[in-house]
C-alpha positions, 0 to 999 in steps of 0.5 A: 175314280178308284186306283185299280193299280193298272195304267190306262190302255193309252196312258199318254192320251188319258194324261194329255186330255187332263193338260192345260193348253199351254202344257200340251205344247211342251210335249211338242218342244220336248219331242223335237229337242230329243230328236235333235239329240237322238239323230247324232246319237243314233248314227254314232251308236250304230257305228259302235255296233258295227252297223251302218249309220241309218240303222240307229235311226231305224232303231229308234223310230218304231219304238218311239211310236209304240212307247208314245202309245202305251208307255207310262213314263213321261220322260223315257225316250227309246232308242239306241244306247252306247252300252247296248250298242257295244254289247251288240257288236261284241256279241256279233263278233264273238258269234263269228258273224260276217260283217256283211251279215251284221244287220240281219243278225243284229235284228235277230238279236233284237228279236231275241231280246224282245222275246226274253223280255215278254217271257220275263213279263208273262212269268212276272220274273222282273225281280231277276234284276234285284240279283244284280247288285249296284256294285256290280252294275257300277263296276260293269258300267265303268269298264264297259265305258272304257271299252267303248272308248277303246273301241272308238279310238281307232276311228277317232284317229283314223287307224285300223280297228282293234278287237279283243280285250282291253289289253289287246286293243291298247297294244293294237292302238299302240303299235298303230300310232304311226298310222294316224290319219291327220284329217281324221285326228284333227276332226275327231280331236276338234270334235271331242274338245268342242263336246267336252267344252260344250258339256260344261260351258254351253249352258252358262254361255246361253244363260249369259246371252240372256236365255231363260234358265230352262231354255239354256239348260235344255239347249246346253244338251244339244252339243252333238247336234251342233258338232254334227252340223259344224262338221258338215259345214267344214268337211267340203273345205278339207283338202284331204280324204276322210273316212265318211258315213257315206250314202244313207238311203232316203225313206222309211224302213220297210218291215222285214223279218230279221235273219232266221237261222237255227245256228245264229239263234243258238249262238245268240239266245244267251247273250240276248238274255244278258242284253235284255236284263241290261236294257230293263235295268237301264230303262226302269232305273232311269223311269223310276229315278225321274218319276220319284223326283216328280212323285209320279207312279210307274208301272214296272210290269207295263214298262217290261212288256212295252220294252219287249214289244219295242225290241220286237218292232225294232227287229222288224224295222231293221234295227238292233236292241233298244232301251232308254238311256239316262242322258235322253231321258234327262233332256226330255224331262228338262225340255218339258215333257208332260206325257209320253206323247213327246216320244211321237213328236220325236218320231215324227221329226225322225221321219222327216229326217229319214225322208228328207235330210239323209243326203246331208249326212253322207260326208260326215267324218266317222271320226266325228261320230266316234267323238260323239260316242266317246264323250257320251261314255266318259262320264260313265267312267266313275271309280268313286263307288269302288272307293265308297264300297271298299270302305264300307263293305269289302264284299261289295268292292270285290264284286265291283272289281270282279265285274270291272276286271271281267269286262276288261279282260274276258269280255262285256257279257263275261264280266257281267256274269263274273260280277253277278257270280261273285256277288251271289257267292259273297251273298250266300257266304254271308247268309250261311254265317249269320250273326248269332248272340247270347243275351242276358238281362240288363238292370232295367230289365231289357235284354242285350248281347252279352259281348256288347252290354254288361248283363246278368246271365244265369249259370243254368240258362242260355238265351241264344238269338240268331239274327237271320231267318233260319234256312238250310244254309245257315243252320249248320252255323247255328248248331256249331255256335251252340255246341261251341258255347255249350262246351264252356257252360257245363251247368246249362239245363235250359236253352232259350232260342229267341227268334225275334229276328226270324221271319221264316223257317224253311223245311230243312231248318225245321228238321234241323231244329228238331234234331237239335231238340233231340241232341240237347235233350240227350244232354239234359238240356230242354229247348225253349222258344221266345219272341216268335214273330207272326209269320213263324207262328203261322208256319209252325202252328200245325207242325209236330214240333210246335205241338211238342214245344207249345208248353215251352214257348214264351211270348217275351224274353222277360217271361222266359227269364222269369219262369226259368229262373224260378224253375217254373214254366208258364206258356204265353203263345 
């Protein structure tokens, strides 16, 4: 059957039917392993957003089922993500939402995020993420991870929570060090140490015990679940009081509309766009990376609307914005997921937890959930890309620093906007200053930059090569360059504009070329064109400018050099 370029309506079922019987069982194992990671993560990320622990489980449930039916990646595992949870908490605090109303407004935020994603899908604007440079995302992610650590440090130590920017949070934590709760610090600190040790050592330990490589690698990722179980076993033995998760209602989340308030929507619609873009960047980059690893095809447009619909479902089931993080996707992949149906099995496991096991989590110390969040954020603190970007391109380094410092000092969303703004400003600055070279002829007949090679130049001829598309922002730079160099070459009577690096000329640039031609003619200089690319020829074919210059268009630089050096003109268009 020919590839139509579109996925099947239910991609998971189509793939599942083609699998051998043994591989079909792999989806079940992968789903159970993913759920084992998602349960502690979901509760921890909900507390990071300022919501009850069960909200994290509600958030994952319906999106997992939806993705199992319509998603195209076999490794995506929908659910809360640390960065998204931080953004939800920051957004609700900035909007001055009372803590008692967080749940309804978080659901509204999820609905707005889903609406934005569906609008982006309908308008086919998925390429908006291309304007968020990798340097900006790396700086943003590193600073956000630090903010996550600072936001959870209070729960880890059992002291009053700190709000504000990074400096304000640090000062508040420093002033509260005398109020550290010994029980919380012991549980949280022990959980943190154990999680970090298991991150590095659990898989090798399991391999040493004789487990197969694949099984040891997958089970080595279940440290958060092991720590959660150990805490539940040990907490009844602790003699003092601890801040605990408390009662989690049993049962599945009943569908309910989110808080519908015009005032709230006015406060949340713009932050929702930022969360939508970040969620899409996270999900699609994870899916593309792992799809490329296995030479599988991904359908970004399908992924976009599925992610939008998943957020709408999260909103209707008392959740908050949802996406897929790298950690869960890697676990799902390493656990042997073959189709998106692994998400269905993960959802069934979550249903079992919500129906029969929620009472087990009531005595869980908040400090343990804080430790789970912090250990997930620590690997994201990576200044390495800054050093590499700074050595290669100061502009990329500045964009990284703008996003990083913006997040720490101004806020998470403001930092992202600052980074994107700086990156776009630097991009426009570079676009307005294209590289321009005067070229001459090498002894072997080739043509190269006069400043880099020993080439021949003719006194009456100047050959100029702009190494960029011509548009309204850079034509001024080209004209200034030409004027500056003509002031040093008073014998020039012919100028050849070599367009070998140009694939597009916008209307403003065409008008500027016409003006340039008139000014050169007033100085007794004829303007010629050479090496026009196909798209530029198509653009200029029916213009008055091309009609006037058709006898002065050369197919190659060599043809222009020969014709103009012999004072003869031949056209080769």
